C-alpha positions as a printed NumPy array, in Angstrom:
array([[ 14.551, 256.404,  60.309],
       [ 11.282, 254.639,  59.348],
       [  8.089, 256.409,  59.954],
       [  5.439, 254.046,  61.596],
       [  1.946, 255.621,  61.597],
       [ -0.166, 255.509,  64.688],
       [ -3.078, 255.077,  62.305],
       [ -2.677, 251.777,  60.486],
       [ -6.132, 252.015,  58.74 ],
       [ -5.304, 255.508,  57.334],
       [ -1.937, 254.125,  56.144],
       [ -3.589, 251.004,  54.59 ],
       [ -6.077, 253.375,  52.914],
       [ -3.422, 255.382,  51.408],
       [ -1.412, 252.306,  50.152],
       [ -4.691, 250.827,  48.473],
       [ -5.604, 254.202,  46.936],
       [ -2.04 , 254.048,  45.102],
       [ -2.851, 250.939,  43.539],
       [ -3.859, 251.546,  39.892],
       [ -6.614, 249.984,  37.988],
       [ -4.106, 248.26 ,  35.604],
       [ -2.507, 246.637,  38.72 ],
       [ -5.864, 245.503,  40.004],
       [ -6.511, 243.912,  36.436],
       [ -3.217, 242.378,  36.269],
       [ -3.8  , 240.726,  39.621],
       [ -7.303, 239.489,  38.645],
       [ -5.769, 237.998,  35.449],
       [ -3.102, 236.368,  37.406],
       [ -5.532, 234.586,  39.96 ],
       [ -8.066, 233.636,  37.216],
       [ -6.063, 230.398,  36.111],
       [ -5.652, 229.414,  39.761],
       [ -9.293, 229.803,  40.344],
       [-10.147, 227.881,  37.302],
       [ -7.842, 224.982,  38.472],
       [ -9.59 , 225.026,  41.821],
       [-12.836, 224.742,  40.168],
       [-11.595, 221.821,  38.305],
       [-10.449, 219.958,  41.327],
       [-13.827, 220.532,  42.935],
       [-15.616, 219.18 ,  39.847],
       [-13.159, 216.283,  39.757],
       [-13.817, 215.391,  43.583],
       [-17.526, 215.481,  42.888],
       [-17.333, 213.122,  39.81 ],
       [-15.03 , 210.681,  41.73 ],
       [-17.183, 210.537,  44.778],
       [-20.418, 209.872,  42.53 ],
       [-18.331, 207.194,  40.629],
       [-17.161, 205.685,  43.833],
       [-20.847, 205.627,  45.25 ],
       [-21.99 , 203.637,  42.225],
       [-19.403, 200.793,  42.641],
       [-20.423, 197.344,  43.626],
       [-19.519, 196.138,  47.197],
       [-17.282, 193.446,  45.809],
       [-15.275, 196.136,  43.812],
       [-15.092, 198.34 ,  46.726],
       [-13.627, 195.329,  48.853],
       [-10.991, 194.972,  46.065],
       [ -9.904, 198.491,  46.827],
       [-10.173, 197.915,  50.628],
       [-13.144, 200.174,  51.073],
       [-16.411, 199.304,  52.838],
       [-19.766, 200.898,  51.909],
       [-19.56 , 203.023,  54.97 ],
       [-16.208, 204.493,  53.781],
       [-17.985, 205.435,  50.486],
       [-20.985, 206.889,  52.243],
       [-18.704, 209.016,  54.543],
       [-16.692, 210.222,  51.564],
       [-19.641, 210.964,  49.47 ],
       [-21.182, 213.027,  52.3  ],
       [-18.221, 215.361,  52.298],
       [-18.649, 218.762,  50.469],
       [-16.747, 219.095,  47.124],
       [-14.262, 221.457,  48.488],
       [-12.945, 218.971,  51.246],
       [-10.327, 216.696,  49.955],
       [ -9.905, 213.018,  51.283],
       [ -8.091, 213.141,  54.591],
       [ -5.411, 210.246,  54.223],
       [ -5.155, 210.   ,  57.964],
       [ -8.799, 209.124,  58.4  ],
       [ -8.492, 205.52 ,  56.684],
       [ -8.079, 202.653,  58.938],
       [ -5.118, 200.258,  58.23 ]])
């Protein structure tokens, strides 16, 4: 029979207290590369949006974009990716 605590916060606190410092450090080391990749993606989006905003209207037309498309994209925060469904066909 499995014991289920009627006090979930106490159970969670007990479980957390059993986590060793080495386990916490290992978790941090495991997450750090993912965090660096995420920062790289954010930086890349910012650079691409800046580059896009510097393109001539004729070049944008070659890509099927309007100046308003670029303005809308450049206004997005760096953490928001391009929404593929937002483009008009």
